[in-house]
Structure formats: structure tokens, C-alpha cells
All heavy atoms as an XYZ file, in Angstrom:
726
protein
N     131.819     85.780     99.787
C     132.325     86.750     98.845
C     131.532     86.696     97.538
O     131.271     87.717     96.924
C     133.808     86.475     98.598
C     134.468     87.499     97.728
S     134.496     89.062     98.602
C     135.437     90.024     97.505
N     131.145     85.510     97.127
C     130.417     85.358     95.874
C     129.031     86.015     95.964
O     128.540     86.568     94.989
C     130.288     83.876     95.537
C     129.954     83.633     94.115
C     130.198     82.200     93.766
C     130.277     82.168     92.263
N     131.058     81.175     91.700
N     128.401     85.976     97.137
C     127.099     86.594     97.345
C     127.200     88.109     97.190
O     126.322     88.736     96.590
C     126.547     86.227     98.726
C     125.173     86.780     99.072
C     124.130     86.216     98.115
C     124.817     86.437    100.494
N     128.255     88.703     97.671
C     128.449     90.149     97.552
C     128.625     90.532     96.089
O     128.047     91.519     95.619
C     129.659     90.602     98.397
C     129.337     90.423     99.883
C     130.005     92.060     98.109
C     130.506     90.647    100.792
N     129.376     89.757     95.340
C     129.568     90.048     93.921
C     128.255     89.927     93.157
O     127.959     90.727     92.264
C     130.615     89.110     93.320
C     132.022     89.403     93.780
C     133.000     88.358     93.261
O     132.601     87.277     92.848
N     134.282     88.696     93.318
N     127.452     88.932     93.527
C     126.153     88.756     92.879
C     125.244     89.949     93.173
O     124.545     90.449     92.276
C     125.504     87.450     93.349
C     124.210     87.142     92.662
N     124.131     86.872     91.319
C     122.936     87.089     93.138
C     122.866     86.648     90.992
N     122.120     86.776     92.093
N     125.242     90.428     94.410
C     124.430     91.587     94.779
C     124.907     92.836     94.044
O     124.101     93.666     93.616
C     124.466     91.809     96.276
N     126.191     92.974     93.865
C     126.724     94.120     93.141
C     126.299     94.068     91.673
O     126.001     95.102     91.074
C     128.251     94.170     93.250
C     128.731     94.602     94.610
C     130.250     94.519     94.738
O     130.907     93.849     93.954
N     130.781     95.186     95.750
N     126.277     92.899     91.084
C     125.856     92.766     89.688
C     124.372     93.123     89.527
O     123.972     93.709     88.528
C     126.112     91.353     89.176
C     127.578     91.046     88.987
S     128.335     92.135     87.782
C     127.964     91.242     86.309
N     123.557     92.761     90.525
C     122.139     93.094     90.464
C     121.914     94.598     90.604
O     120.982     95.152     90.040
C     121.365     92.352     91.555
C     121.171     90.860     91.348
C     120.492     90.256     92.571
C     120.364     90.584     90.111
N     122.757     95.263     91.369
C     122.615     96.695     91.611
C     123.273     97.534     90.529
O     123.175     98.752     90.555
C     123.207     97.044     92.974
N     123.938     96.931     89.581
C     124.643     97.670     88.534
C     123.649     98.425     87.654
O     122.644     97.885     87.218
C     125.472     96.716     87.670
C     126.142     97.397     86.509
C     127.213     98.248     86.720
C     125.684     97.208     85.219
C     127.822     98.889     85.663
C     126.289     97.840     84.153
C     127.359     98.682     84.387
O     127.960     99.316     83.339
N     123.910     99.687     87.416
C     123.067    100.524     86.571
C     123.698    100.590     85.185
O     124.748    101.212     85.017
C     122.946    101.918     87.162
C     122.078    102.826     86.321
O     121.464    102.403     85.353
N     122.015    104.086     86.709
N     123.062     99.996     84.181
C     123.662    100.031     82.848
C     123.541    101.398     82.167
O     124.158    101.637     81.154
C     122.884     98.969     82.074
C     121.575     98.907     82.762
C     121.858     99.210     84.218
N     122.733    102.311     82.715
C     122.610    103.650     82.152
C     121.725    103.746     80.927
O     121.860    104.669     80.133
N     120.813    102.815     80.752
C     119.919    102.818     79.596
C     118.613    103.497     79.986
O     117.979    103.115     80.961
C     119.643    101.376     79.111
C     118.666    101.371     77.962
C     120.937    100.699     78.737
N     118.235    104.521     79.232
C     116.960    105.201     79.449
C     116.259    105.376     78.102
O     116.933    105.507     77.080
C     117.163    106.600     80.084
O     118.029    107.368     79.246
C     117.758    106.500     81.471
N     114.922    105.385     78.087
C     114.205    105.592     76.827
C     114.500    106.987     76.273
O     114.537    107.962     77.014
C     112.737    105.462     77.206
C     112.708    104.846     78.549
C     114.021    105.126     79.192
N     114.702    107.060     74.966
C     115.003    108.341     74.342
C     114.370    108.358     72.956
O     114.518    107.416     72.191
C     116.510    108.522     74.233
C     116.937    109.884     73.741
C     118.434    110.041     73.862
N     119.153    109.040     73.092
C     119.692    109.262     71.892
N     119.586    110.433     71.330
N     120.342    108.301     71.265
N     113.681    109.449     72.659
C     113.077    109.579     71.329
C     114.131    109.958     70.303
O     115.100    110.630     70.622
C     111.985    110.649     71.345
C     110.632    110.091     71.689
C     109.513    111.049     71.353
O     109.388    111.457     70.189
O     108.775    111.366     72.280
N     113.919    109.523     69.099
C     114.802    109.893     68.011
C     116.036    109.031     67.883
O     116.916    109.342     67.094
N     116.110    107.952     68.634
C     117.297    107.111     68.589
C     117.348    106.191     67.390
O     118.420    105.841     66.920
N     116.211    105.804     66.881
C     116.161    104.882     65.749
C     115.371    105.493     64.601
O     114.384    106.200     64.829
C     115.478    103.569     66.152
C     116.231    102.667     67.107
C     115.341    101.505     67.518
C     117.498    102.151     66.471
N     115.762    105.199     63.383
C     114.958    105.672     62.256
C     113.650    104.873     62.189
O     113.602    103.706     62.560
C     115.838    105.381     61.040
C     116.763    104.305     61.479
C     116.968    104.494     62.954
N     112.612    105.525     61.746
C     111.332    104.839     61.595
C     110.466    104.851     62.833
O     109.442    104.172     62.878
N     110.846    105.620     63.855
C     110.065    105.648     65.088
C     108.672    106.221     64.845
O     107.684    105.728     65.398
C     110.800    106.450     66.166
C     110.277    106.357     67.583
C     110.271    104.897     68.047
C     111.103    107.201     68.517
N     108.574    107.242     63.994
C     107.265    107.821     63.676
C     106.370    106.814     62.967
O     105.174    106.730     63.240
C     107.429    109.066     62.814
C     108.053    110.224     63.577
O     107.877    110.270     64.809
O     108.720    111.061     62.943
N     106.954    106.030     62.085
C     106.185    105.000     61.376
C     105.691    103.952     62.365
O     104.533    103.516     62.300
C     107.047    104.356     60.264
C     106.315    103.180     59.629
C     107.417    105.379     59.221
N     106.545    103.546     63.289
C     106.156    102.548     64.293
C     105.021    103.066     65.169
O     104.090    102.320     65.490
C     107.364    102.157     65.144
C     107.144    101.062     66.174
C     106.710     99.764     65.500
C     108.402    100.839     66.981
N     105.079    104.343     65.550
C     103.992    104.931     66.347
C     102.684    104.908     65.568
O     101.624    104.604     66.128
C     104.342    106.362     66.743
C     105.382    106.469     67.827
C     105.657    107.930     68.139
C     106.732    108.088     69.176
N     107.010    109.511     69.472
N     102.744    105.226     64.270
C     101.528    105.216     63.443
C     100.981    103.797     63.300
O      99.769    103.585     63.337
C     101.816    105.809     62.073
C     102.008    107.306     62.106
C     102.308    107.847     60.728
C     102.562    109.338     60.780
N     102.919    109.901     59.485
N     101.866    102.826     63.153
C     101.431    101.431     63.032
C     100.757    100.977     64.324
O      99.690    100.344     64.299
C     102.615    100.516     62.660
C     102.258     99.052     62.819
C     103.092    100.800     61.247
N     101.366    101.307     65.474
C     100.774    100.912     66.758
C      99.421    101.586     66.967
O      98.477    100.966     67.466
C     101.714    101.260     67.920
C     102.961    100.416     67.983
S     102.604     98.673     68.228
C     103.086     98.018     66.661
N      99.310    102.855     66.580
C      98.031    103.548     66.676
C      96.976    102.917     65.781
O      95.811    102.787     66.164
N      97.385    102.493     64.597
C      96.447    101.832     63.681
C      96.014    100.475     64.209
O      94.840    100.101     64.083
C      97.091    101.674     62.308
O      97.371    102.930     61.746
N      96.943     99.741     64.799
C      96.588     98.443     65.393
C      95.614     98.640     66.543
O      94.636     97.892     66.689
C      97.849     97.689     65.837
C      98.641     97.234     64.617
C      97.505     96.507     66.735
C     100.002     96.657     64.942
N      95.849     99.672     67.358
C      94.942     99.961     68.466
C      93.554    100.318     67.937
O      92.539     99.841     68.461
C      95.512    101.098     69.318
C      94.831    101.221     70.664
O      93.883    100.510     70.964
N      95.312    102.125     71.470
N      93.489    101.141     66.897
C      92.201    101.503     66.305
C      91.494    100.279     65.731
O      90.284    100.102     65.910
C      92.393    102.558     65.214
C      91.127    102.982     64.472
C      90.136    103.628     65.433
C      91.484    103.927     63.341
N      92.245     99.416     65.042
C      91.660     98.188     64.503
C      91.081     97.338     65.638
O      89.983     96.788     65.515
C      92.727     97.399     63.737
C      92.217     96.120     63.158
C      91.466     96.109     62.003
C      92.492     94.913     63.780
C      90.985     94.920     61.471
C      92.018     93.727     63.261
C      91.263     93.727     62.104
N      91.803     97.238     66.747
C      91.313     96.474     67.899
C      90.041     97.068     68.476
O      89.114     96.336     68.851
N      89.979     98.388     68.545
C      88.773     99.035     69.069
C      87.586     98.789     68.145
O      86.474     98.491     68.604
C      89.021    100.540     69.296
C      89.981    100.731     70.478
C      87.725    101.289     69.542
C      90.471    102.145     70.669
N      87.798     98.883     66.844
C      86.711     98.631     65.892
C      86.244     97.176     65.982
O      85.046     96.900     65.978
C      87.161     98.993     64.463
C      87.340    100.504     64.350
C      86.163     98.489     63.428
C      87.998    100.967     63.079
N      87.189     96.242     66.091
C      86.822     94.829     66.242
C      86.066     94.602     67.550
O      85.127     93.788     67.600
C      88.079     93.953     66.194
N      86.427     95.325     68.588
C      85.750     95.192     69.879
C      84.314     95.697     69.790
O      83.412     95.121     70.405
C      86.522     95.959     70.964
O      87.842     95.425     71.044
C      85.860     95.837     72.309
N      84.096     96.758     69.031
C      82.727     97.254     68.834
C      81.879     96.180     68.152
O      80.745     95.918     68.555
C      82.731     98.565     68.009
C      81.324     98.941     67.574
C      83.350     99.690     68.808
N      82.454     95.523     67.143
C      81.740     94.436     66.475
C      81.459     93.276     67.404
O      80.354     92.717     67.418
N      82.451     92.911     68.211
C      82.275     91.801     69.163
C      81.212     92.146     70.199
O      80.402     91.289     70.586
C      83.596     91.476     69.839
N      81.204     93.394     70.645
C      80.202     93.818     71.628
C      78.801     93.764     71.031
O      77.858     93.288     71.679
C      80.519     95.228     72.126
C      79.623     95.795     73.216
C      79.731     94.952     74.479
C      80.005     97.228     73.516
N      78.659     94.220     69.789
C      77.347     94.190     69.139
C      76.859     92.759     68.941
O      75.697     92.436     69.227
C      77.418     94.922     67.800
N      77.740     91.880     68.468
C      77.358     90.478     68.256
C      77.004     89.807     69.576
O      76.005     89.080     69.673
C      78.476     89.724     67.514
C      78.578     90.231     66.087
C      78.236     88.221     67.539
C      79.792     89.742     65.335
N      77.794     90.057     70.615
C      77.517     89.457     71.924
C      76.196     89.943     72.489
O      75.437     89.164     73.085
C      78.650     89.781     72.900
O      79.849     89.201     72.477
N      75.893     91.223     72.304
C      74.617     91.748     72.790
C      73.443     91.127     72.034
O      72.402     90.818     72.629
C      74.601     93.267     72.647
N      73.623     90.911     70.740
C      72.567     90.262     69.951
C      72.359     88.828     70.415
O      71.215     88.367     70.575
C      72.908     90.333     68.448
C      72.793     91.770     67.948
C      72.019     89.404     67.631
C      73.356     91.994     66.570
N      73.455     88.093     70.648
C      73.346     86.707     71.128
C      72.690     86.677     72.503
O      71.848     85.808     72.786
C      74.743     86.040     71.155
C      74.705     84.711     71.888
C      75.265     85.855     69.745
N      73.053     87.621     73.361
C      72.466     87.700     74.700
C      70.957     87.915     74.590
O      70.165     87.212     75.238
C      73.133     88.829     75.457
C      72.715     89.014     76.893
C      71.798     88.302     77.595
C      73.219     89.997     77.795
N      71.688     88.770     78.873
C      72.564     89.818     79.016
C      74.151     90.999     77.668
C      72.823     90.623     80.123
C      74.414     91.791     78.772
C      73.756     91.604     79.990
N      70.541     88.879     73.764
C      69.113     89.170     73.617
C      68.371     87.998     72.970
O      67.273     87.629     73.412
C      68.937     90.434     72.772
N      68.979     87.406     71.943
C      68.343     86.274     71.278
C      68.186     85.101     72.255
O      67.123     84.464     72.303
C      69.176     85.857     70.071
C      68.672     84.616     69.403
C      67.548     84.485     68.649
C      69.263     83.321     69.455
N      67.403     83.191     68.223
C      68.452     82.456     68.706
C      70.401     82.823     70.067
C      68.749     81.115     68.564
C      70.694     81.485     69.916
C      69.875     80.646     69.170
N      69.222     84.822     73.023
C      69.138     83.736     74.006
C      68.099     84.001     75.070
O      67.382     83.094     75.506
N      67.992     85.250     75.496
C      67.005     85.601     76.524
C      65.581     85.440     76.009
O      64.728     84.873     76.700
C      67.244     87.042     76.992
C      66.253     87.520     77.996
N      66.290     87.118     79.309
C      65.182     88.346     77.870
C      65.284     87.689     79.963
N      64.597     88.439     79.106
N      65.327     85.919     74.793
C      63.959     85.889     74.274
C      63.556     84.532     73.711
O      62.361     84.246     73.600
C      63.775     86.979     73.213
C      63.789     88.349     73.793
N      62.813     88.820     74.643
C      64.692     89.359     73.676
C      63.089     90.048     75.020
N      64.236     90.404     74.443
N      64.530     83.683     73.373
C      64.180     82.367     72.841
C      64.250     81.280     73.915
O      63.927     80.131     73.641
C      65.123     82.000     71.689
O      66.440     81.794     72.185
N      64.676     81.643     75.113
C      64.770     80.664     76.184
C      66.035     79.825     76.122
O      66.154     78.832     76.832
N      66.983     80.220     75.309
C      68.257     79.500     75.209
C      69.220     79.996     76.275
O      69.903     81.009     76.091
N      69.252     79.297     77.382
C      70.060     79.750     78.527
C      71.551     79.732     78.213
O      72.298     80.593     78.680
C      69.752     78.908     79.765
C      68.317     78.983     80.175
N      67.745     80.150     80.638
C      67.332     78.052     80.171
C      66.484     79.938     80.923
N      66.191     78.661     80.641
N      71.992     78.764     77.432
C      73.416     78.695     77.074
C      73.805     79.877     76.183
O      74.852     80.490     76.382
C      73.709     77.371     76.354
C      75.174     77.141     76.072
C      75.968     76.864     77.339
O      75.446     76.360     78.319
N      77.247     77.206     77.307
N      72.958     80.205     75.221
C      73.229     81.341     74.347
C      73.207     82.649     75.136
O      74.035     83.544     74.912
C      72.208     81.401     73.215
N      72.278     82.742     76.068
C      72.199     83.939     76.909
C      73.459     84.093     77.755
O      74.042     85.185     77.844
C      70.972     83.872     77.813
C      70.787     85.099     78.670
C      69.549     85.003     79.560
O      68.845     83.979     79.529
O      69.311     85.976     80.283
N      73.926     83.001     78.341
C      75.141     83.047     79.162
C      76.365     83.393     78.311
O      77.221     84.188     78.736
C      75.343     81.706     79.868
N      76.442     82.816     77.111
C      77.571     83.131     76.232
C      77.528     84.585     75.772
O      78.570     85.223     75.623
C      77.588     82.192     75.024
C      78.047     80.801     75.390
O      78.755     80.609     76.375
N      77.636     79.821     74.613
N      76.350     85.104     75.526
C      76.212     86.509     75.153
C      76.656     87.435     76.276
O      77.319     88.443     76.034
N      76.302     87.081     77.504
C      76.733     87.875     78.658
C      78.250     87.850     78.794
O      78.878     88.891     79.013
C      76.106     87.337     79.944
C      74.657     87.659     80.130
C      74.147     87.066     81.436
C      72.664     87.251     81.599
N      72.174     86.645     82.854
N      78.836     86.651     78.678
C      80.301     86.548     78.779
C      80.984     87.351     77.682
O      81.959     88.059     77.943
C      80.738     85.085     78.690
C      80.543     84.299     79.954
C      81.213     82.945     79.867
C      80.376     82.021     79.027
N      80.844     80.624     79.053
N      80.472     87.249     76.463
C      81.060     87.984     75.358
C      80.961     89.489     75.546
O      81.891     90.231     75.210
N      79.849     89.943     76.101
C      79.669     91.369     76.358
C      80.660     91.865     77.394
O      81.277     92.918     77.231
C      78.222     91.643     76.822
O      77.317     91.161     75.819
C      77.981     93.107     77.052
N      80.850     91.108     78.462
C      81.796     91.500     79.509
C      83.231     91.481     78.978
O      84.020     92.394     79.244
C      81.642     90.592     80.750
C      82.758     90.824     81.751
C      80.292     90.822     81.400
N      83.570     90.457     78.207
C      84.921     90.372     77.645
C      85.172     91.524     76.673
O      86.240     92.151     76.701
C      85.139     89.001     76.960
C      86.401     89.000     76.130
C      85.192     87.900     77.999
N      84.206     91.837     75.829
C      84.370     92.935     74.882
C      84.492     94.277     75.614
O      85.306     95.125     75.226
C      83.194     92.974     73.898
N      83.716     94.459     76.672
C      83.810     95.700     77.440
C      85.178     95.810     78.116
O      85.792     96.888     78.132
C      82.694     95.755     78.480
N      85.681     94.706     78.656
C      87.012     94.716     79.266
C      88.100     94.990     78.240
O      89.066     95.718     78.512
N      87.951     94.419     77.068
C      88.910     94.643     75.993
C      88.898     96.113     75.570
O      89.960     96.716     75.357
C      88.584     93.737     74.823
S      89.803     93.760     73.516
N      87.724     96.704     75.466
C      87.624     98.120     75.116
C      88.278     98.986     76.185
O      88.967     99.966     75.874
C      86.160     98.515     74.934
N      88.088     98.621     77.439
C      88.713     99.353     78.539
C      90.235     99.305     78.432
O      90.913    100.323     78.538
C      88.259     98.779     79.882
C      88.892     99.386     81.126
C      88.388    100.808     81.320
C      88.593     98.546     82.334
N      90.768     98.124     78.198
C      92.224     97.979     78.096
C      92.794     98.676     76.863
O      93.863     99.293     76.933
C      92.600     96.503     78.096
C      92.426     95.784     79.430
C      92.694     94.299     79.265
C      93.334     96.368     80.479
N      92.110     98.579     75.737
C      92.591     99.243     74.526
C      92.559    100.763     74.676
O      93.487    101.459     74.262
C      91.764     98.821     73.309
C      92.038     97.423     72.778
C      90.984     97.044     71.749
C      93.421     97.329     72.178
N      91.503    101.261     75.279
C      91.392    102.705     75.476
C      92.387    103.238     76.488
O      92.862    104.363     76.382
N      92.729    102.425     77.467
C      93.634    102.859     78.528
C      95.074    102.425     78.293
O      95.913    102.600     79.171
C      93.141    102.298     79.864
N      95.384    101.872     77.132
C      96.716    101.312     76.885
C      97.824    102.326     77.109
O      98.811    102.041     77.798
C      96.786    100.744     75.464
N      97.683    103.526     76.545
C      98.725    104.543     76.722
C      98.881    104.923     78.193
O      99.998    105.066     78.685
C      98.414    105.795     75.898
C      98.673    105.585     74.430
O      99.482    104.763     74.049
N      97.968    106.343     73.615
N      97.777    105.103     78.880
C      97.834    105.472     80.291
C      98.431    104.385     81.160
O      99.209    104.662     82.078
N      98.076    103.124     80.879
C      98.616    102.005     81.658
C     100.122    101.897     81.464
O     100.881    101.762     82.437
C      97.914    100.674     81.271
C      98.616     99.481     81.877
C      96.452    100.700     81.693
N     100.567    101.985     80.225
C     102.007    101.895     79.949
C     102.734    103.082     80.567
O     103.797    102.922     81.172
C     102.266    101.794     78.433
C     103.745    101.927     78.124
C     101.739    100.471     77.902
N     102.180    104.284     80.441
C     102.820    105.467     81.021
C     102.895    105.355     82.541
O     103.911    105.715     83.153
C     102.059    106.729     80.618
N     101.828    104.844     83.177
C     101.816    104.699     84.628
C     102.918    103.746     85.094
O     103.705    104.069     85.980
C     100.442    104.192     85.095
C     100.399    103.839     86.554
C     100.309    104.835     87.511
C     100.439    102.517     86.967
C     100.268    104.516     88.857
C     100.397    102.190     88.313
C     100.315    103.193     89.261
N     102.975    102.562     84.478
C     103.960    101.585     84.922
C     105.380    101.983     84.520
O     106.342    101.650     85.222
C     103.610    100.188     84.418
C     102.500     99.565     85.220
C     101.234     99.441     84.683
C     102.718     99.138     86.513
C     100.206     98.882     85.426
C     101.692     98.582     87.261
C     100.433     98.459     86.720
N     105.519    102.722     83.432
C     106.833    103.228     83.066
C     107.300    104.248     84.101
O     108.474    104.228     84.510
C     106.788    103.862     81.681
O     108.034    104.406     81.339
N     106.407    105.110     84.533
C     106.764    106.092     85.571
C     107.075    105.386     86.890
O     107.994    105.785     87.614
C     105.630    107.102     85.749
N     106.312    104.344     87.212
C     106.595    103.583     88.436
C     107.943    102.891     88.345
O     108.668    102.777     89.332
C     105.486    102.550     88.697
C     104.151    103.153     89.043
S     104.171    104.197     90.502
C     104.522    102.997     91.751
N     108.291    102.440     87.150
C     109.579    101.768     86.959
C     110.760    102.702     87.149
O     111.834    102.270     87.570
N     110.570    103.984     86.858
C     111.667    104.932     87.062
C     111.913    105.197     88.536
O     112.977    105.709     88.891
C     111.387    106.276     86.348
O     110.212    106.864     86.887
C     111.229    106.080     84.849
N     110.961    104.849     89.378
C     111.110    105.075     90.827
C     111.923    103.974     91.508
O     112.348    104.132     92.643
C     109.742    105.174     91.491
C     108.863    106.281     90.947
C     109.462    107.654     91.178
O     109.994    107.924     92.228
N     109.390    108.491     90.157
N     112.124    102.862     90.810
C     112.880    101.738     91.383
C     114.357    102.074     91.352
O     114.894    102.482     90.320
C     112.592    100.436     90.599
C     113.444     99.297     91.144
C     111.127    100.087     90.662
N     115.012    101.909     92.469
C     116.469    102.204     92.536
C     117.217    100.973     92.967
O     116.966    100.251     93.785
C     116.748    103.343     93.496
C     116.166    104.644     93.029
N     116.645    105.342     91.950
C     115.110    105.350     93.469
C     115.957    106.437     91.779
N     114.986    106.468     92.689
């Protein structure tokens, strides 16, 4: 009997759905998040430029460790740019997938 009650509690729908306009300051929060995303993209551009310089410097000076670190930094910065640019789409995709769960 206890297992059935536990399953019923897991299946309970609390009726909570995302809704715009529910809290004051939502527009300000959206602007702050957009600014943080822009700051991250600008920082990623700097990281990509520095990593590319380290990669080139390591390659031309024979510094294999510097070259490897430059390559890693370039890949990490490119991945970070991908995630920052796709943040809205990724969240929207998984939010839509979450609405399909019953």
C-alpha cells in the first residue's frame, strides 16, 4: 500500500507552469541576463585571441607545451562561444522537451 501512495505522490501535478508578468522586475532580469551573456561572449573573443597567439608563438618558437596549451585554449574558447550563442535555443529546446513529460 505504501508503494502505491509513493507512486501517486510522484505522479501528482502541482499545476505550476512558467508565466510572464508574474513578478515585478522581470524585464530588468532579462536585460541583466542578456548583458551577462554579452560580457561572456566578449570575454570569449579575448580568450580566443590570446589562445591563438599562444598557439602561434609556441609553434614558431618550438615550445610544444605552449603550442598544446594554445590549442586547448582555442578549442575551449570556441566551445564556450558555441554554448553562449546557443544558450537561448538550448534552454528553449529542453524546456519544450520538459513539457512533453507526463
